[in-house]
N, C-alpha and C positions, 0 to 999 in steps of 0.2 A: 504493500500499501504506498501511497505518495507520502510524504512528508512534509507535509502543508506547514509547522512550527518553520521547517530550516528555510522558508521563504521571508520570513515576517522577524527583525532583530527590534528589540527595545532598547527606543533613543533613551527616553527618558519619562520618567511619571513622576506628577508633581500633585499639589492641591493648588488650588487659584480661588482665591476668596473675595468679597465685600474690600474694594481700598482703604487700608489704615485711615489714608490722611483725609480723606472726604465722607464728612457728616451733614448729613442736612437736617436740621434741628426744625426742620416747617413740618416733616413727614413724622409719626407718629414711631415706636419705639416696638411694636409688633411683636411680638414672641409668638404668635399662633396663629393659622389662618383654618378656622374651622373647615369641612368639608362639607356637601350639598349634597341634599338626594339622587341626583343627579351623576355624582363621584360613586356613590357609594357600590352601581353596580362592579368595577372597575377599581375598587381599592384591594391593594395586594399586591403579588409578584404579579403582576400582568404588566410585561415591557414590550413597546414601541422603538423600533431604530431603523435608523433612516440614515442613510451617506450622501452629500454632493460632491462630485469627483470633477477638480479643478486641471486645466492644462497650466504646467509650473516648469519650465526648461530650465531647472537650475537644481543644484546640487544639494544634498542633506546639510551639507555644513552654510552653505548659502539659507537654507531655512532658517535654520539654528539659531546663527548671529543675527539674521536681518528681520526676515518675517516671525518668527515664534513672541521675544517681545512682545509686538504689538497685539495679536492674537491674547498672549495673557493682560496684556493692558486694558485692552479693548472688553474681553472677556467680563475681567476685575467689574469693570463700571457700566457693563449690562446687569451680574448679579445686583449690583447696589438697585437698579431699578425692578428687578426680577425674583429679589431678595428668595421667595419661597423655594425657587430649585434651587439652591445651596443647603436648605433646614432637609429635614429628614420626614417621612411619615410614619406616624407614630400610630400602632393599632396597639392600643391595650386589652383586658381580657374585659367579655359583657359587664356590665352594660354601657360600658364608655363606649363614646364613640371614637373611630378615627380623626386622626387633625396631623396637621402638616406642622412642625415646630423647629423653631426659626430665631439664631442670636448670629451674634455680630463677629465672632470665630465660625462659622460655616463655613464649607468649602464645596468645591466641587473636584472629583477627580480628571486631571486631563494630563493624556499617555498618547507618548509621539513615538512612530514604531516606522521604520524601513522596510520596504519592501522589494523584492525583486522577482512581483509577478507583472506581468504583460499589462500596463497600463492603458494601453490604448483597447485590448481587449476585454479586462475589468470592468471598463468603462462604454465600452460602447451597446447596442442593442442586443446585438446576440445570447443564447446560450451560455454559459460558464456555470462554476460550479460554485451548488453552492456553499459551500464548506471553503471556499477562497474567500466570499463575501462576505462571511461568519467571521472570517480573522480581522476584518476591518472593522468590524464594529467595537465599542469595550461593549462589558458585561456588567450589570450591575445585583443580578442575583449573589455573588459569590463579596459582596459588600453589607447584603442582609445580614441582620440579628438575630437573634431571638434570645432576651433575658429570661431567666428562668424565675429568678427570685420575683418580679412582680407579672409573669408573663405578657408581657408584652413585646409587639414585632417594631423594630427599627428599620427604616429601609430609605436610604439616598432617594431621591428623586431623579436627579440625573448624570448620568458618567457622559464625559466628552473624548473623543481619538482625532488624532490626524495623523493620520497614513503617509509620508513621503515617500512616491516611485521616483527615485534621482534622476534629476535632470529630462524628467519626463511630466511629472506631475504629482497632485495631493490630494489625499481621499480626508475631508474632514464630516466625524459620523457622531449621532446623536444616539444615546440611547435614554429613553426617559421616561418612567412611572406615568403611569394612565391615569394619574389624577387630574393632570391636563390631558386635552383633547390637540387633535390635527394644528387646527389653528391654531391654538396658543403656541405648539412647539415653532411653528410656521413665525409668530411673532416676534418670539425670541431671536431666533438662527438671523431673520433678517435687520432687528434691533443691532447685534452682536457684529455680524456685516458690515453692516451701515458704520458704524461707531470705527471696523478694522479699515475699512477703506478711505478713513480721511488720514491726511499726511499727517498734520500736524496733530498727533492726540491730544498731547496736554493741555494744547489750548480749549477741549471743553469740558474738562475734570471738572470748572468749577459750573458750579448749578444752572446759573439762568441758562450759559452757552450750551449745558446739555440739556436742556427742556426745552430750547430755542430749536438745536438738533433734530429731535424727535419729540413732537410735540402729544403724539399715540404713544402711552405712555399704560402700562398694564392695569386693569380696574379689578380691582380686589374687593369691591363690595358685592357679600354674601345678602345679601336682603332684596338683590335685584330679581332673582327665582324667585317665583314662587310656586309653593303646594298645593293645590286646592282640594286634592284629592288623599291628602296626606300620604304619601307613597312611602313616604324614609322610612315610614314604622314595618312594611313590608318590605323595603329593599336591604334593614337595618337586621331583620331578622334573616335576610340570606346570609348578608357580610358575613353574621357572626357564624354560622351554618361553613360557611366556605371559610372561615380564618382557622377552624380546628385543622384542617388539610393542610394549609402553609407553614406550620411548626416541622411535620413531615419531612416538607420539601426543604424548611431551611436546614434540619439536622443533614439530610442528604447532599445538601449543595447543591442541588440541580434542580430544572427549571424547564417546565415545556417550552414556552416563547422562543429559549434560547438556545443556540447547537442541536437540533433536534433533528436533523433531515438528512440521509442516507446520502451514499455517494453517488446514488443514480440518481439524485434529482438536480434538474439545472434551474437556473433562471433565466428566462429572456424579456421582453419587452417590444411588445407588438405596437404602431405607430398607425394610430388610423387619420388619415387626414380629409381636409374638408370634402374633400368631391366625394369619399368614401363615407361619411359620416351622413351628407346630406343624401344620397341614396340612400339610406338607411332609412331614414325620414321618411322619403314618398313610399318606398317600398312597403315599408309598417302602416304610414296611414292609411294607402291604398287599399290593403289588406283590410284592416279592420274601418272602414268605410262598407266594405262585402258584408261585413262579419250580419250575421243573422242573428235580430233579438241583444245585438250589443252595439249601445252607445258612441260612435267612436269619437275621441275627444278632438279639441282644437287645437291641439297642439302636442306635440312630440318633442321633450329633450334630446338634448346629446347624451346624458347620461341615461335616459332609459335605453334608445337604440345602441350604443356599446354596450352595455349589461346582459340586456338579451340578447343580442349579438353570441358575446364572449361564452355566456352561461353556455345557450344552446350547441356554440362548437365545443364548448371543453365536454358536455355529456356524450356527446358524438364519438367526442375524442375516444375518450376512457370509461365507455361502454358499449362498445361497439362488437363485443363480444354476445350482449346481453340474448342473442335471440337461439346462442349456441345451447342457453340455460332453460331454456323455458317462459313462459308466461309471466310467471311470480315475479321475475326480476325487471319484465317490461312495465310491472306495475307499482313498483315502488316508487314512492315520495324523494324529491331531491329540493335542499331548502333553499333559500336565498338569501341574505342576509345582508341590510345594507343601512349605515346611520344615516343619519340627516340634521342636520347643523338648526339650531332654535334661534339662531343670531340672525338668519335671513328671512325677508319680508316677512317682519313680525307674526311669525310664526304662533308667538304664544298669547298673541293679542296685547303685548305691553312689546316698547323699544327694551331689544339688549344692546347694550355696547359691542362694538366689533373685537374690543378689546379686553370682554370679558376675561376674568384666570381663569380656567378649571373648564371641567365637564360641559358642554355643554347643547347637547346632541342628544338625540330621542336614535330607536333604534325599529326598523323594520324589518318585517319579514314576507318571504312570498313562498310558494311549492309549487310544484306541478307532477303529475306521474312521470316516467322518464318515458314514457312513449309519446310524450304530449312534446316532450322536448327535443326528441333524437324525429323524427317524422318530418317533412315540409314545409308542418308551417311550424317546427320548432319556436325556431327566429321571433313568429309575430307571438304566436301563444306566450312566450318568455317575456313581451314588451307589453303586451296585454294587460299580464298579474302583476308588474314590477310599477307601471301606469297604477294602478288600481289598489297597488302597496302605501304611494305616494300619496293619492287622492286621500285615502283614508286617515293617514296618518296626519294630513293639512286640519281635516276634519276636528279629529279630536289625534292631537299630538304624544299622549303617553299613551293612550290603548292597548291591553295588555302588558305593562310594565309588571304586575304583578306575577309576570310569568316568565320576564326577560331573563330569570336565573336558569331555570328548566331549557331555554330558547340556547346558551351560551354550553350550556351541557350537550345538548343535541349535538351542537357547531362543533365542537372541537375535545369531544370525547366519545361522542357514539357512533362513529364511522365519517367515509370519506363521502357521505350524498348530502354535501351542505359547503357551503361556498359563503363569504363572508368578503362584502368591500374593505378597504381601507384608503382611507383621503381622499380626496377630491380631485378634480380638473381645476375647481377655481381658486386653490389653494394662491400660485405664484409662484411655487418654489426654486422655479428659474431665476425670480430675479435674486437671489439670494447673494451679492456677490461682495466679496470679502477683500477685494484690488486686487482679484486676478482676473477677471472679466466674470461672464455669466458661466456655471456650474455647465461643463460637457455632458456631466448624467448628473442625473438625480435619480438614484435607488432607494427601495424598501427591503429589508428585507425582512421574510417572513418565510410563514405554511404553506404547503400545495394547498389547505383548506383559503386560503387568500388571495383576490386579487386588490393588484393595488392601480390605485388612477394620477396620472397627474398630469399637467399640461406638455404639451411637447415645446420643448427645448429649442426644438431645430424646422418644423414646419410650422406655417401659421395656422393658427385656427386647429391644431391638431390635437389630438388627447393619445398619450401613452399610457398601453393595459399591463403592468407589470404580472409576469406569472411565473409560480414554482410548478414544472414537469419530470416525470420519470424519462429519462433520457430517449425509452423505449417510446413514448409517447408524441417525442417533440414534432418531429415530420408527418407523423399523423394528422396530428392539431395543426400545422401548419397548411397542409394539404387540404383538410377542411376547413379551413380558413378563406381560402386561395378561391376556392368549389365555390361558398357561399356569397363571396365578394363580387363573384364574377357575375353571379344568378343576380343580384343584385342590381346592379349597373346595369345589365342587358334588359334592365323591367321599367 
């Protein structure tokens, strides 16, 4: 077996904290930040991992001497504004609620690695080893602790890593606990990168200049979110039940969300251009208008058609042998789960600041029988149920929230008949410029049960879809995808 560790050399691991010389007396010294009912389903060792690849034609020594000091200083200044991220998630025993604890001495682990991997390949859309990607992100699980004396679990919220590919590029990677969502992560990374890109960084240490430079500071107001259905009690009970399982994970120092994939899996990115997306919308809309007993929507979103097309294509790829196993397999249900940002379009009936810090997402689920996804109408059937799921969510954003934990168990424990969407193509991840230019590639490291979305970094109006597939399925998936797109384009 190939030795992946031999390709990577530790250059430095350090702790970056809040700036010592800077104290903003106007801000209250908040020592803790409570979690809301929307944070509870994601509280615990649930981590998200994202990578930003940049062209950087300089040596490791050049990076170490000239770039790293600016990265550290700008990170320190950023953590002063996003101070909870330097803190820890504390999960005390019932009946106490989990919360984020912050002190002036808090730090974030910042690791520097040198890699001999092929930068052009690892930062491309081509299929690449998930093991190789896995080594380019920091871990958090090994930094979580369990205190037997008071039965409290303590978990850092963020870890950062920069991997230098000498004379070729950089990968800046973040692993974060899901007590914040993707939009919060994007806000943090853009804030950090925008400070890093300033030539005379020392000039903005003054609070007035810092606020002038970036006025959209994070909003920590926990009174903004309302819980009219009293969901917190239900979700808190689920949290306490799940908490009992984390201690075993911590003792074993293992984590399902990190380093779970076998050697025979690859991560690939499919880019859908504007022409293909419009063809999907026309095709699906024409079919839906002809459906008996179904009122066609006035509009189909990019999200609806891309998710419908990818979902049906995945089922056609991975379940193509079902006909040899009898009709029972064809009758099985396939589940498709996706989040919705409650900050958008006044979804909750009251405004939520775009800079709200925490989880501000609800959950949507759809399902279809396998045969309905694999047939000629598979794409249209998928679009139909996704569109219905979104409309149901808009009419009642937290419908079924009491079953979210059971849904997560189904998605992540009970087999492969479920797919989960991560992130969004509306987050602008390719706007994260540390002074090296726009990212060459933005990746998410996730399991084969997830589909990650981002705007295209190189195709105007395009969308990138990240997928993890078995190597034996990759070529068939590409064939199914191309064949499906050709049908759409010709109609």
